[in-house]
C-alpha positions as CSV (number, residue, x, y, z in Angstrom):
1,M,-0.1,-0.1,-0.1
2,L,1.2,3.6,-0.9
3,A,0.9,4.9,2.8
4,D,3.1,2.0,4.0
5,R,5.8,3.1,1.3
6,L,5.2,6.8,2.4
7,A,6.1,5.8,6.0
8,R,8.9,3.5,5.6
9,Y,10.5,6.2,3.9
10,C,9.1,9.2,5.8
11,Q,11.1,6.3,8.4
12,A,14.5,5.7,6.5
13,L,15.6,9.4,5.1
14,R,18.1,11.3,7.2
15,Y,20.1,14.0,7.5
16,G,23.4,12.0,6.2
17,D,21.5,10.8,3.1
18,L,21.2,14.2,1.9
19,P,23.9,16.1,-0.6
20,E,26.1,18.7,0.6
21,A,23.4,20.4,-2.6
22,V,20.5,19.5,-1.3
23,V,21.3,20.5,2.2
24,H,22.3,24.1,0.6
25,E,19.1,23.9,-1.8
26,V,17.0,23.8,1.6
27,K,18.5,27.0,3.2
28,R,18.5,28.7,0.2
29,R,13.9,27.6,0.0
30,L,13.8,28.7,3.6
31,L,15.1,31.9,3.2
32,D,13.5,32.4,0.5
33,S,10.0,31.6,2.0
34,L,10.8,33.4,5.0
35,G,11.5,36.6,2.6
36,C,8.9,36.4,1.2
37,A,6.7,35.8,4.4
38,V,8.2,39.3,6.1
39,G,7.3,40.9,3.0
40,A,3.1,39.9,3.2
41,W,3.0,41.1,7.2
42,N,0.4,43.4,6.4
43,A,-1.1,41.6,4.0
44,P,-5.6,41.3,4.3
45,P,-5.8,37.5,4.5
46,C,-2.5,36.9,6.9
47,R,-3.9,39.5,9.1
48,V,-7.1,37.5,9.3
49,A,-5.5,34.2,10.1
50,R,-3.1,35.8,12.7
51,L,-6.2,37.4,14.1
52,I,-7.5,33.7,14.2
53,A,-4.3,31.9,15.5
54,Q,-3.5,34.7,18.2
55,T,-6.8,33.2,19.9
56,V,-5.5,30.5,21.5
57,K,-2.2,30.8,23.5
58,A,0.2,27.4,23.8
59,P,3.3,28.6,25.4
60,Q,5.2,25.0,24.8
61,G,3.6,25.7,20.7
62,A,4.5,27.7,17.6
63,T,5.5,31.5,16.9
64,L,3.0,33.5,14.6
65,W,6.2,35.1,12.9
66,G,6.2,38.5,13.4
67,T,5.1,38.7,17.0
68,G,5.9,37.0,20.3
69,H,2.5,34.5,20.4
70,K,2.9,31.4,20.9
71,T,0.0,29.0,19.6
72,L,-1.1,25.6,18.5
73,P,1.2,24.6,16.1
74,D,-1.5,23.8,13.4
75,L,-2.9,27.3,14.0
76,A,1.2,28.8,13.7
77,T,0.8,26.6,10.3
78,F,-1.9,28.4,9.0
79,A,-1.0,31.6,9.9
80,N,2.5,31.7,8.6
81,G,1.8,30.0,5.8
82,G,-0.5,33.0,4.2
83,L,2.1,34.8,5.1
84,V,4.5,32.7,2.7
85,R,2.6,32.5,0.3
86,Y,0.5,36.0,-0.6
87,L,2.6,37.7,-2.4
88,D,2.9,34.3,-4.8
89,F,6.4,35.0,-5.0
90,N,7.6,31.9,-2.7
91,D,9.3,28.5,-5.2
92,T,7.2,26.7,-7.6
93,Y,7.3,23.4,-9.1
94,L,5.6,22.4,-12.4
95,S,4.7,18.8,-13.2
96,K,1.6,17.4,-14.7
97,E,0.2,19.1,-11.4
98,P,2.0,22.4,-10.5
99,A,2.9,23.3,-6.6
100,H,4.2,25.6,-4.4
101,P,6.7,22.8,-2.0
102,S,7.7,25.7,-0.3
103,D,4.2,25.8,1.6
104,N,5.6,23.0,3.5
105,I,8.0,25.0,5.0
106,P,5.5,27.0,7.9
107,A,4.1,23.3,9.5
108,I,7.7,22.0,9.6
109,L,9.2,25.2,11.3
110,S,6.1,25.2,13.1
111,V,6.4,21.7,14.8
112,G,10.0,21.8,14.9
113,E,9.9,24.6,17.1
114,A,7.7,22.7,19.5
115,V,9.8,19.7,20.0
116,H,13.0,21.8,20.0
117,A,14.5,20.8,16.8
118,S,17.7,20.7,15.3
119,G,18.8,22.5,12.2
120,K,19.9,19.0,11.0
121,R,16.1,17.7,11.7
122,V,14.3,20.8,10.2
123,I,16.5,20.7,6.9
124,E,15.8,16.7,6.9
125,A,12.1,17.1,7.3
126,I,12.1,20.1,4.4
127,A,13.8,18.0,1.9
128,L,11.2,14.9,2.8
129,A,8.6,17.1,2.1
130,Y,9.6,18.6,-0.6
131,E,10.9,14.8,-2.3
132,I,6.5,14.1,-1.4
133,Q,5.0,16.4,-2.9
134,C,6.9,16.7,-6.2
135,R,6.7,12.9,-6.7
136,L,3.1,13.2,-6.1
137,C,2.7,16.1,-8.4
138,D,4.6,14.0,-11.2
139,A,2.2,10.6,-10.5
140,A,-1.0,12.8,-11.1
141,A,-2.6,15.5,-12.2
142,L,-5.6,17.0,-9.8
143,R,-6.6,20.1,-11.9
144,P,-8.5,18.5,-15.4
145,R,-10.7,16.4,-12.8
146,G,-11.6,19.9,-10.5
147,W,-9.3,19.1,-7.3
148,D,-6.8,21.5,-6.2
149,H,-2.6,21.4,-6.0
150,V,-3.0,22.0,-2.3
151,T,-4.9,19.1,-2.4
152,Y,-1.4,17.2,-2.3
153,G,-0.3,19.2,0.6
154,P,-1.2,17.3,3.7
155,F,0.6,14.3,2.9
156,S,3.8,15.9,2.3
157,S,3.2,18.2,5.4
158,T,2.1,15.4,7.8
159,L,5.1,13.0,6.8
160,G,7.2,16.0,7.6
161,A,5.7,16.9,10.9
162,A,5.9,12.9,11.6
163,K,9.4,13.0,10.7
164,L,10.3,15.8,13.4
165,M,7.7,14.8,15.9
166,K,9.8,10.7,16.0
167,L,6.2,9.2,14.9
168,S,6.4,5.4,14.8
169,N,5.9,3.4,11.3
170,E,2.5,2.8,12.4
171,Q,1.6,6.3,13.9
172,T,2.9,7.8,10.2
173,V,0.4,5.4,8.4
174,Q,-2.1,6.8,10.2
175,A,-1.1,10.0,10.3
176,I,-1.3,10.1,6.4
177,N,-4.6,8.0,6.6
178,L,-6.4,11.2,8.5
179,A,-4.3,13.5,6.5
180,G,-5.9,12.3,3.3
181,I,-9.5,11.9,4.7
182,A,-10.3,15.2,5.0
183,S,-8.9,17.5,2.8
184,M,-9.8,17.7,-0.7
185,A,-9.8,21.8,-1.8
186,L,-11.6,22.4,-5.0
187,R,-10.1,24.1,-7.7
188,Q,-12.5,26.9,-7.9
189,T,-9.6,28.5,-5.7
190,R,-8.0,29.8,-9.2
191,V,-10.4,30.0,-11.2
192,G,-12.2,33.4,-12.0
193,D,-11.5,36.8,-9.6
194,L,-9.2,35.2,-7.3
195,S,-10.3,35.8,-3.8
196,M,-7.9,36.1,-0.4
197,W,-8.5,32.6,0.0
198,K,-5.9,31.8,-2.5
199,A,-3.1,32.9,-0.5
200,C,-4.9,30.2,2.1
201,A,-5.6,27.0,0.6
202,F,-2.4,25.6,1.1
203,S,-1.8,26.5,4.6
204,N,-5.1,25.6,5.7
205,A,-3.6,21.8,3.8
206,A,-0.9,22.1,6.0
207,R,-3.1,23.3,9.1
208,N,-4.7,19.4,8.4
209,G,-1.4,17.6,7.9
210,V,0.0,19.1,11.4
211,F,-3.5,18.3,12.8
212,A,-3.5,14.6,11.5
213,A,0.1,14.0,13.0
214,R,-1.1,15.3,16.5
215,L,-3.9,12.8,16.5
216,A,-2.0,10.2,15.2
217,Q,0.6,10.4,17.8
218,L,-2.2,10.3,20.3
219,G,-3.4,7.5,19.1
220,M,-6.0,8.0,16.4
221,T,-6.3,6.0,13.4
222,G,-7.8,6.9,9.9
223,P,-9.7,5.0,7.1
224,S,-7.4,3.1,4.9
225,P,-6.4,2.1,1.9
226,I,-6.7,5.7,2.1
227,F,-5.1,5.7,-1.9
228,E,-6.1,2.3,-3.0
229,G,-9.1,2.4,-1.2
230,E,-13.0,1.1,-3.0
231,K,-13.9,5.0,-2.2
232,G,-10.1,6.3,-1.6
233,F,-7.9,9.0,-2.9
234,M,-7.5,7.6,-6.1
235,K,-10.9,6.3,-7.1
236,L,-12.3,9.8,-6.5
237,V,-9.5,12.1,-6.4
238,S,-6.5,11.5,-8.6
239,G,-7.0,8.3,-10.7
240,P,-4.6,5.4,-10.4
241,F,-1.0,5.9,-10.4
242,E,2.5,5.1,-9.7
243,L,5.2,7.1,-7.4
244,A,8.8,6.6,-9.4
245,A,11.6,6.0,-7.1
246,F,12.6,8.5,-4.2
247,A,15.7,10.0,-3.8
248,A,17.7,7.5,-1.2
249,E,14.4,5.7,-1.3
250,W,15.9,3.2,1.4
251,G,17.9,5.5,3.3
252,Q,20.9,4.7,1.8
253,A,23.2,7.2,-0.3
254,P,24.6,5.5,-3.4
255,A,27.9,4.6,-2.8
256,L,30.6,6.7,-4.8
257,G,30.7,5.1,-8.6
258,E,27.4,2.9,-8.2
259,S,24.1,3.8,-10.0
260,Q,23.0,6.8,-8.9
261,S,19.9,6.7,-7.2
262,P,17.0,10.0,-8.6
263,Q,17.8,13.3,-7.8
264,F,16.6,14.9,-4.7
265,K,13.4,16.3,-6.1
266,I,13.8,20.1,-4.1
267,M,16.7,20.1,-6.9
268,D,13.9,20.9,-9.7
269,T,12.0,23.2,-8.0
270,Y,12.2,27.6,-9.2
271,I,12.9,30.2,-7.4
272,K,10.8,33.4,-8.7
273,H,12.3,36.2,-9.8
274,Y,9.1,38.5,-10.2
275,P,6.2,38.1,-7.5
276,V,4.0,36.6,-10.9
277,E,2.9,33.1,-11.2
278,Y,5.8,31.2,-12.2
279,H,4.1,31.1,-15.7
280,A,4.4,34.6,-16.2
281,Q,8.0,35.0,-15.8
282,T,9.5,34.5,-19.2
283,A,6.4,37.3,-20.1
284,V,7.4,39.8,-17.6
285,E,11.4,39.0,-18.8
286,A,10.4,39.4,-22.8
287,A,7.9,42.4,-22.1
288,I,11.5,44.4,-20.2
289,A,13.6,43.4,-22.9
290,L,10.9,44.8,-25.5
291,R,10.3,48.3,-23.2
292,D,14.1,48.6,-23.1
293,E,13.9,47.9,-27.4
294,L,11.2,49.7,-27.9
295,M,12.5,53.1,-26.0
296,E,15.7,53.2,-27.7
297,A,14.3,53.1,-31.1
298,E,11.6,55.3,-30.4
299,G,11.9,57.6,-27.5
300,V,10.5,57.1,-23.9
301,R,7.3,57.7,-25.0
302,A,6.9,54.3,-27.2
303,I,4.9,52.4,-25.5
304,D,1.6,55.0,-26.0
305,H,1.9,54.4,-30.0
306,V,1.5,50.4,-29.5
307,I,-1.4,49.4,-31.2
308,D,-1.0,45.6,-30.9
309,V,0.3,43.3,-28.6
310,E,0.7,39.3,-29.1
311,I,1.7,37.0,-26.3
312,G,2.4,33.7,-27.6
313,S,1.8,30.8,-25.3
314,Y,1.3,27.1,-24.5
315,D,-2.0,25.6,-23.3
316,V,-1.3,25.0,-19.4
317,A,-0.2,28.6,-19.1
318,I,-3.4,30.1,-21.4
319,E,-4.9,28.0,-18.8
320,I,-4.2,29.5,-15.7
321,I,-3.5,33.1,-16.2
322,G,-4.3,33.8,-20.2
323,R,-8.4,32.2,-20.7
324,D,-10.7,34.0,-18.2
325,P,-12.2,37.2,-18.9
326,E,-11.3,38.6,-15.2
327,K,-8.2,38.2,-16.5
328,W,-8.5,41.3,-18.4
329,Q,-10.0,42.9,-15.4
330,P,-8.3,42.2,-12.3
331,A,-10.0,43.7,-9.4
332,T,-7.7,41.9,-6.8
333,R,-4.0,41.7,-6.5
334,E,-4.8,37.7,-6.2
335,T,-6.0,38.0,-10.0
336,A,-3.9,40.4,-11.4
337,D,-0.6,38.1,-10.5
338,H,-2.6,35.4,-11.8
339,S,-3.0,37.6,-15.6
340,F,-1.0,37.9,-18.5
341,P,-2.6,40.8,-19.7
342,Y,-1.6,42.6,-16.5
343,C,2.0,41.3,-15.8
344,V,3.2,42.3,-19.2
345,A,1.3,45.9,-19.9
346,G,2.7,46.3,-16.7
347,A,6.7,45.7,-17.4
348,L,5.8,47.1,-21.1
349,L,5.4,50.2,-19.1
350,H,7.4,50.7,-16.1
351,G,10.0,48.0,-16.0
352,P,10.5,45.0,-13.7
353,V,7.7,43.6,-12.0
354,T,8.0,44.6,-8.1
355,L,5.6,44.2,-5.1
356,Q,4.5,47.9,-5.6
357,S,3.2,46.8,-8.9
358,F,0.3,45.2,-7.4
359,G,-0.8,48.0,-5.0
360,P,-4.1,50.0,-5.6
361,K,-2.8,53.4,-7.1
362,R,-0.8,50.4,-10.0
363,L,-4.0,48.2,-10.4
364,H,-6.5,50.8,-11.4
365,D,-3.6,53.0,-13.0
366,P,-5.4,53.8,-16.8
367,A,-2.4,53.5,-18.5
368,V,-2.2,49.7,-17.4
369,R,-5.5,49.4,-18.3
370,N,-5.7,50.4,-21.7
371,L,-2.7,49.1,-22.7
372,M,-4.4,45.3,-21.4
373,K,-7.4,45.9,-24.0
374,K,-4.6,46.2,-26.5
375,I,-3.2,42.4,-25.8
376,R,-4.1,39.0,-27.0
377,V,-3.0,35.4,-25.8
378,V,-2.5,33.3,-28.3
379,P,-1.4,29.3,-28.3
380,Q,2.0,28.5,-30.4
381,P,1.7,25.3,-31.9
382,E,5.5,24.9,-31.7
383,F,5.5,25.4,-28.3
384,E,3.6,21.9,-27.5
385,G,5.8,19.5,-25.1
386,C,8.3,22.1,-24.3
387,Y,6.7,22.8,-20.9
388,P,7.7,22.2,-18.0
389,K,11.6,21.3,-19.6
390,T,11.7,25.3,-21.0
391,M,8.6,27.7,-20.6
392,P,8.6,29.5,-23.9
393,T,6.4,33.0,-24.3
394,R,7.5,35.2,-27.2
395,I,5.6,38.7,-27.0
396,T,5.2,40.6,-30.4
397,I,4.5,43.9,-30.2
398,K,3.2,46.3,-33.4
399,T,3.4,50.4,-33.3
400,E,1.4,53.2,-35.3
401,A,4.6,53.2,-37.4
402,E,3.8,50.0,-38.7
403,K,6.9,48.0,-36.7
404,T,6.9,45.3,-35.7
405,Y,9.4,44.0,-32.5
406,M,9.7,40.4,-31.2
407,R,11.2,39.0,-28.1
408,Q,11.1,35.4,-26.7
409,V,12.2,34.1,-23.6
410,D,12.1,30.3,-23.0
411,V,13.9,29.6,-19.7
412,P,13.2,32.2,-17.2
413,V,15.5,33.0,-13.7
414,G,15.2,31.2,-11.2
415,H,14.8,27.9,-13.0
416,P,16.9,24.9,-12.4
417,G,18.3,25.8,-16.0
418,N,18.9,29.0,-15.5
419,P,19.4,29.3,-11.5
420,M,19.3,32.6,-9.4
421,S,22.5,33.1,-7.7
422,D,23.0,33.4,-3.4
423,R,24.0,36.8,-4.0
424,D,20.4,37.7,-5.7
425,L,18.7,35.4,-3.5
426,E,19.8,37.5,-0.7
427,A,18.9,40.5,-2.6
428,K,15.7,39.7,-3.1
429,V,14.9,38.6,0.6
430,R,16.4,42.2,1.4
431,R,13.9,44.0,-0.8
432,S,11.5,41.7,0.5
433,A,12.0,42.3,4.3
434,A,12.8,46.1,4.2
435,G,10.6,48.3,5.7
436,R,9.5,45.2,8.4
437,L,13.1,44.6,9.6
438,N,16.3,46.9,9.7
439,R,19.7,45.9,8.0
440,P,21.3,44.2,10.5
441,R,18.4,41.9,11.5
442,I,18.4,40.8,7.8
443,D,22.1,40.2,8.3
444,R,21.6,38.3,10.7
445,L,18.7,36.3,9.3
446,I,20.5,35.3,6.5
447,E,24.1,34.1,8.4
448,F,21.3,32.4,10.6
449,I,20.2,30.6,7.6
450,W,23.5,29.7,5.6
451,N,24.3,28.1,9.0
452,L,21.3,26.5,9.8
453,D,22.7,22.8,10.0
454,R,24.8,24.2,13.1
455,V,21.4,25.5,15.3
456,R,20.8,23.6,17.7
457,D,16.9,24.5,18.5
458,I,14.7,25.9,15.6
459,G,13.2,28.1,18.5
460,T,16.0,30.3,18.1
461,L,15.2,31.6,14.7
462,M,11.8,33.3,16.1
463,P,13.1,36.5,17.5
464,L,15.0,37.4,14.3
465,L,11.3,37.4,12.3
466,R,9.9,40.0,15.2
467,I,8.5,42.9,13.4
């Protein structure tokens, strides 16, 4: 049964199985996530989640980031998870089902703090959660069946929690059963005009995962077999699937010279360069380059003379960010950062897309809205089959002077094929945290994460996040 296999893998994986590159990548993802979280401190859904969590005090629990308040780990997971996700700036994994695997990190830090886990144990649990979620995303697509990608989240989060809580094999199986039975999420979260719930969808899934692990620890059992059962996950949600081999599946790294086990999936995940849905990353890069070319050729007012903008893309990108009518009339930040026309219009008019690109003033800017009316999104047959190895976007602009400008970008900065440097990642964190944390605190936070494997208790991280 798949639940048994997942539990065995959870039990077997050890920090010593993780290559140095994987440990470093975990640190990069944690640093990136914390920067996103601090930047989202005042966001409306994050305030709501924090208010809910603050109604419960648990001195031996987990900290609500940015505060000194400790609550139950599952409530901390919900509140802190919304912070990581809100700006749509945390990492991404693209496969049969897309995901944002760093959404697991708040659950792991919340449980890790409650059990006084070391930095190495936290690294181990994060690598495990990435491995589980990404392999599930490789195995079966949920989106065509009407389910949201966060439906895989309770499994990965509960396994990360189980690892930190040192659950037995049987307890871990029951945690998986409990995580899966009542945690299905509808795809409506990402259709049409997007709501504040987009930021909280995975944090709720992860909250369920942490709660399931705690229940299993205390002896609760769950329905089984959760995946293969007559009314189980495969029959009703995902369809039948097989999971490929996990990296170091039996807890043993291959000896030098032997055939290598599969690469840890965290190495295949993507860091975002711009705070937009990942399929728009190449579009923004192409639009910025076109803006520079236009201004050089026709002057600083060149964008005013654009009469047509064609965004050529592939089917998955168009389905997610270039199809719904709401993408041309975004009423919320959540819809705007999932809109091909909004992201491209903003980049053409103002250059690099930043967190400020989605403020109320820019969201309702007449110049942006007028340019969006000139934008078309069309499928490119030659792009079929490229995704997710590459993510090509071709933007073609026509001007009143009957001139045509075209730019195509295939692999965005932050993609495994075009990695973001550590220095650029640190700069991203500094920009995101500016105004919330002073420079010396940001310096200490960055240093703390780079030395995470030497940390004895992850709880010592929390004062560095105090706003």
